[in-house]
Every structure is written in structure tokens, then in C-alpha cells.
N, C-alpha and C positions, 0 to 999 in steps of 0.2 A: 644440525643447524641448517642444512640445505633444504630439508623438508619443511622447516619452519618458514624459510623465505619464500618457499613455493605457495604458501598460503596467500601471499600478496601478488600472485601472479594468476591470470585467468586460467591457464591450462597447466600449472605446476602439478607434479605428482605428490599426493599427500596421502599418507597412511590412514586407513579408515578410522581407527581409534583416535587419531589426532584430528581428523575432520569432524567427527560427530559432535564434539562440544561447540564448535563454531556453527554448525547447522542448527543445533538445538537453540543456540543464542538467537538466531534469526526467527525460529518458530515462536519462542517466547515473547518476542518483541511485537509479534503481530497476531498471536492466537486469539485473544479476546476480541480484538477488532474484526477479525475474520468471521466469527460466528455471531457476533452481536446483531448484525442486520436481519439475519434470518430468524433470530430469537424475537426481536421486535415485530417483524412481519407476521410471525406465526401467532404472537399474542393479539395483535390488533385485528387480523383477519379472522381469528378464532379457529385455527388448525387444530385437529386432534393432537393431544400431547404425544401419542405414540408416533404419528407422522412428523411432528415437530423434531423429535429425537432423531429420526431417520434423516431429516434435512440437515441437521447440524453435522451429522456424520458425513453426509454427502458434501457439504461445504469444505470440510477438511480434505477430503479426497480430491475434490476438484482444484483446491488451492495447491495441492501437491503436484497434481498432473500439470497444471498451468505453469507452476515454477519450473518443472522439469523440462517442458517444451520451450520455455523462454531460454533455459540454459543450454539445451541440446535441441536445436530446431528441427522440425520436420519440414523439408524444403524451405519455403520463405516464411514459415509460420515460427516465429521465435527470433529473438536478437542475438543469441549467443552471449548475452551479458548477465551479470549476477543480479538479476531482477527477481524479487520475490512477489508472488501473485496471491491475491486474496479477494473475497467478496467485498464488492464497493459499496460505500455509504452513498455515493453520488446519486444512486438510483432509488434510495430508500423512500422518500416522500412520494414519488410518483408510483412506486411499486405498492405502497400502502393504499393509495387512492384506487388504482386499478384492481388490486386484489380484493379490496373491501366492496367496491361497487360492481365489478364485472366478473369477478371470480379469478382463481388462481390459474385456470385454464387459459384465460385470455391473456394474463400476465406472462405466462411461459411462452405462449405463442409469439408475443411481441418481443420477448427477450431473445428467442431463437432467431427470428427474422432480422431483428435489429443488429445482433451479432454478426450475421452474415454481411450486412450492409458495412459495418465498421471494418470487418476483415477485408472486404473488397477495396475499401478506401486505403487501407494500409498497403495493399498490393500496388496500388497506383499512386502512392505517396509522393513519388518523384515529381509529379505533375503539380502538386499543390503545396508541398512543403516550402516552396520558394516564397510563399506568403508569410512564413514564420521564420524571419531572420534571427540572428543571435540575441539582439537586444529584446526581441519579443519573448523568446525562450527564457532569458534571464529574468524578465519580469514575472513570468508565469512561475518559475522555480521560486522566486522570492514570496509570491503570493501563497504558494502551497505551504512554505515554511511558516508564514504568518497565520494561516488558516489552521495550522496544527497546534499552535501554541495553547490555545484554550483547551484542547483535548488532553494534552499533557498535564495542565494545571488542574483540570477537573478530576482526572485520574488521581493525581497526587493527593487531593482532598477526599478521596474515596469514591469517586464516580458520580457523575451528575444524576440527581434523583435518588441516591442512596439515602437510607434512613439515617445513617451516621455521617452524612456528607459534612466535611469540615471538622469532624471530631478530633480530639487531641491525639488519640491513638493513630489515626491516619497520618497526621502531620509528623508524628515521631517515626513511623515506619517509613514514610516517604522520604523524609530527611536523612534518615540513616542510610537507606538504599542509595540515594543520590550521592551522599558523602563517601560511601564505599566505591561506587563507580568512579567518582572523581579521583579518589585516592589511587586506585589502580591505574586510572588513565594518566596520572601525573607522575607517580613514583615507580610503578612497575616498569619492567622491561620486556620486550619481545612478546613471547607466548602469552604471559599473564596479563599484559597491557591489552592485547587484542581481545582478551576474554573479560575485560572489565565489566561489561554489561551483565554478562552471564553470572559472574561472581557476585556482583551487587544484587542481582535478582535472587540467587540462591540464599545468601546471607539475609537479605530483607525478608524473604520467605520464612527462614528459620525463626527470625525475631517475631514475625506475625503469628506463627504457630505458638510461640511461647507466650504471646499476649492474648491468645484465645481468638484470634481473628480468622482462623481457617476451619471450615466445617467439612468434615469427612463422613458425615452421617449418611449420605446417599451412596456411599461406596459399595455397600452390600447389595444394592439392587442393579448394579451394573452387570451387563452380561459379558461373556468371554469374547465371542466373535459375532460381528454383525456386518453382512454384506450390503453394498449400496443398493438402494431401491431405484430402479429404472422407471421413469415416467409415473412418479407419484400423481401427477395431474396431467390429464389428457390435454395437449395443446389445442387451443382455438385461436383462430386468426381474425382480429378485428382491426381494420384499417386505421381507425382513430388511435387505438392503443398503440399500434405499431409506429405510427408517425411521432407520437409523443416520446416513446422509448428511444427512437432513432435520434431524436433532438438531444437526449441526455447521453446517448453514445457519443455524440460529437463532443460534449463536454468531457466525458471520460478520456476521450482521445487526447484532448489538450493536457489533461493531467498526466497522461502516459508520456507525452512529449516532454513535459517538464520534469518528470521523475527520470526518465532516460538521460536527459541533459544534465541534470543535477548529479546523477550517478557517474557519468563519464567525467564530468568536471571535477568532482570532489574526490572520487575514489580511484579514478584512472588517469586523471591529470591531462585530459585532452577533451576536444569537443566531439560530439557524437557524429557518426556518419549518417547520411540521409538513409541508407539502407537500413541501418540499425533502428532508426526511428520508425520507418515504415513497417519494419518486421515486428517491432514491439507492439505497434497498433494492431497488426494482423493477428498476432497472438491473443491480444485482448479480445478481439471481435470473435474469432472462431472458437476460442475456448469458452467464451461467454454463451455462445450458441449451444455448445456441448453441456454447459452448466444447466441451461434450460430443460434439457432432457432428464435431468435428475432433480428437478424442482428447486434449483437455486437461482438467485438473481445474479446479474452479471459480475464478472471477475475483472480486476484491473491490477496494476502495479501498486505496491505498498510504499508510501513515502517514508514511513518510519524505518523500514529496512534499508532504504537509500541513506538515511541518517546514520544507521548502524554501520553500514559499509564505510561511510566517510569517517567515522570515529575510529573504527578498528583497523581500517586499511585492508581487510580480508575480502578479496574479490575472487578467490578460487572457485571455479565452477563445481567442482566435485565436493568441496566442503559444504557449500550451500545446498547442492543436491541431496546431501544426507539429511538436511533439514526437510526438504520436500518429502523424502521417504518416511521421516518421522511423522509428518502431517498425514500421509496416506495410512501409516500403520495406526494412528490415532483415530481415523475414520473406521478402520476395519476392527480394531480392538478398542471398544469403548472405554475400558479402564484407563488407557493412556489419555484419551481426551478428557475423561472426568478429572483426572489428577491435574491437567493443565488448567482446567476451569476453576480449581480452588485457589489460585493465585490471587491475592487481594488486589484491588485496583490501585491502592496506595503504592504498593511494590512496583507495579507497572509504571505509574506516574514517576516514581523516583528514577527509573531506568530511562524512560523516554523523553523527559522534559528537556535535557540538553541535546538529545539526538535531533529533535525537532528544530532546535535553534541551529543546529549545523546545517540543515537544509537551507534555512534562511541565509546563512553565511555563504553557502555555495552560490546562491543567487546574487549576492553582493559581489562576490569574486568574478562571476561571469560579467556583471555590469562593468567592473573595472577593466576587464579586457575589451569591452566594446568602447571604452572611452566615455568621458564625462562632458560630451558636447551638449550644447543647448537643446538640440533635437532629441537626444536620448534622455535628457532631463525631463522634457515635457511628456514623452512617451511613458516613462517609468512613474513619474510623479502623479500624472493624472489618471493613469490606468490603476495604480495602487489606491489612490485616495478615494476615487469613485468606487472601485470594485470592492475594496475592503471596508470602506467608511459607510456606504449606502446600502449595499446588498444584504437583504435578510431573507427574502423569499424567492428571488429570481433564480431560474434554473435550479429548482429543488434545493434552495438555500446554499448554493454553491458559489462562493465568491470568485473562485478561480476562473469560472467561465466568463463572468463580466470583464474581469482583468484581461483575459485573453482576447476577448472580442475588441475591447477598447484599444489595446496595445496593437492589434493588427490593423484596425481602422486608421489610428494615428500614424502608424508606420507607412500606410499607403498614401495618406493625404498630405503629410508634412513634407515640405521640399527637403531633398537630400542635401547634406552639407559637405559630403565627400570626406568625412573624417571617421566614419565607422570602420572598424576592423572587419576582415572577412567573415562572413556569416557561418553557416553550418559547414563543417568540414566536408569535402567531397569524398565520395565512395572510393575505397582502396581497391 
């Protein structure tokens, strides 16, 4: 019983066999989203299929390494929080443009330099995080939750652009998976309740196999072992591309602030320390530079895993580290990665749709702690209405960036009313 309770503590001692299911649960929640940006980039730019397969493996390894560094920091690189890292969608539109018009070498050069810039910003975050009080962080967290809702819904229906999008079998599998997750979340106790998402995913996957929705035909062509390919593209440094990518890194940093705040609020029951926020950003930046050396686009914290931590309550670093190791093994042993790619989108949608809503709820809870003053009402309502309602193409189609910028500006220009609660928690 003591070991089970340790799952809900950052540093509790958990046996390996007990930790692995929880780590696997985190991997399955983000696996498809982690490799999708590279798959899209490779198809649009026209990268050789052999190189594309290598890049997908590199993405898995980089995501695993980034997660391990967040969990077990190197100096000030990493927050020591249960944050799962993966390849960011935020950079995709700009990466497609640079990769198509200037080449992958220019893109990788910009990713490497931009990551260093973000990493340095994280190291000196103490000087600029004062611009992001708790009400701004709460607004960003809420925006992240709202922005993820269409992703969960599209997956539920089979995945945007799929030939069978909205087909009856997708709705059946998605609904069944969701009901299983809900059932275990509501009626199960302890260990099984914390594994509700994994159980729902496994049972949904079995139903999808029975309905003929899973294709194993490519399994025979998968190799046994494949090592990561270092410098698949020779980096080139173009000032215009670098400045463009740096701008998007700033957007990614705001998402990381929101994810870290949501995690601390929903899973740990406290506000984040400024050092934790800064170190999360530092990890984002420097690991993204490392990703560029392996032909991958930048890495960032994954919001869906924040939602999973909030739902399950499992924040044990060792348990989540086993998931990071599974990702690394999936990159080295292609058969593991291939098996994970066979999970239908409808199954993932059934698992994630409520998790995304839990992030939005975390934002609401943060707002409640700030108080519902007229000043806070203006900051939240105007930032969300403009950022979510009008944004389609600004900042690579990322509404979170616009919400963040508006919230910061409004917080600076609106007169203080003296009713706000303390902002970010001080360092301990």
C-alpha cells in the first residue's frame, strides 16, 4: 500500500514493475502527437523515405531524453517536475516554409541557434517572469485547454483528413474507449483508478483490432535495431530564418509556462516556483538545440500529459521516467515504435478528450484563486475572446501566443485594484 501511495509523490520509491504501466500510459497519451510533425514535414519537403524513418526514430529518442532531463535536471536545465517532452506542433507551419524554400539545413541551423536563445532566456527568467503574474498564467493555461479540445474531437472521429473521418466505427471505438476510461475513473479505486487511461486505451485497441481497424502488414519490414542518425542535415545559418524561429521559440516558452503552471496547480496542488518555470524553459531551449543536431524540430512540454497527471494524480518522477525510457527504446528498436503507431486515432481521441478538458479546468481553478475582480475579468475575457475567437494564422496558427501577449499588455496597462492574490510562488 505504501508503494502505491508513493506514486502520488514526486520522489516516492516505486518498484519497476509497478512504475512501467504508468510510464507507458504517458507514452501512449503523446506518442502520435510526438511523431506527427516530423511525418508532415518530411512529406511536404520531400525527404527520402529512408531518412524520414530515421527522423521518426530520432524524435522518439529526443523526446525520451528531454523528459529525463526535465525529471532529473543537469545543473539548471530541467525543472525536476513530472513534465513529458515531445516534438512541438507550434513550429510546424514555419518549419514547412523554411524547409520547402530554403532547405532542411537552414531549418536545422535556425532550430539550433533559436534553442540556445530560449535556453539563455530560461536561465535569466527571474528578471522577466515578473511580467507574467498568476492571472496571466491562468489565462494561458485556459487557452491551452481550449486550443486542445478540437484535437481531441478530431481524433475521436478518426483523425483530421482521414478517409474514414466521422465514420460509424470511429465513433463506436472512441465512445467505448471514453466510457471505459470514465468507468474506471469513477468506480475503480487506487491503482486501477490511476491507470484508467491505459486500461481504456488497451480495451479500445482490442475492440479496434476486432473491428478490423488495425493494420499490422508493415510489421515484417521493420528492422531489429536502428541507432540514431547524427546530423542527417548539415546545419546552415541564415539570419532571417533564425529570427523567425526565435519568435516562435518565444511562443513555445509561453506554452511551457502555462503547462508548468497547470501541472503544479492541478497535480501538485500548489503554484510553480519561478526557478521551476525558468528551468523548464531552459530545458525546452537547450534540448531543442540538441534535437536540431539529429534533424528534429524543437521540443516542448506536452499539454496532454499535464492533463493525464491531473486525472490520475500520479506525479512520481521514476514512474514517468520509465515512460521516457520506453520512448528511447522505441527509437532504438523500431518494432516497439511501429506497434505504437498502429493505435487508431479514435482510441486516442477517446482517451484524451477528457484530459484536455481537465487542463481547461485547471485554468479556471487558477483564476478562482486570483479572484474575480473587474480587472481580472477584463484581462481574461478580452485575451481569450480575441486570442481564441479571431486568431487563425498569427504566430503559426497558435492562439496561445496571442492570448499571452494580450494578457501581458492588459496586465501592464490596467490600473491595479489591490485585490489580486500573490502572484507566482517565490523560490524555496
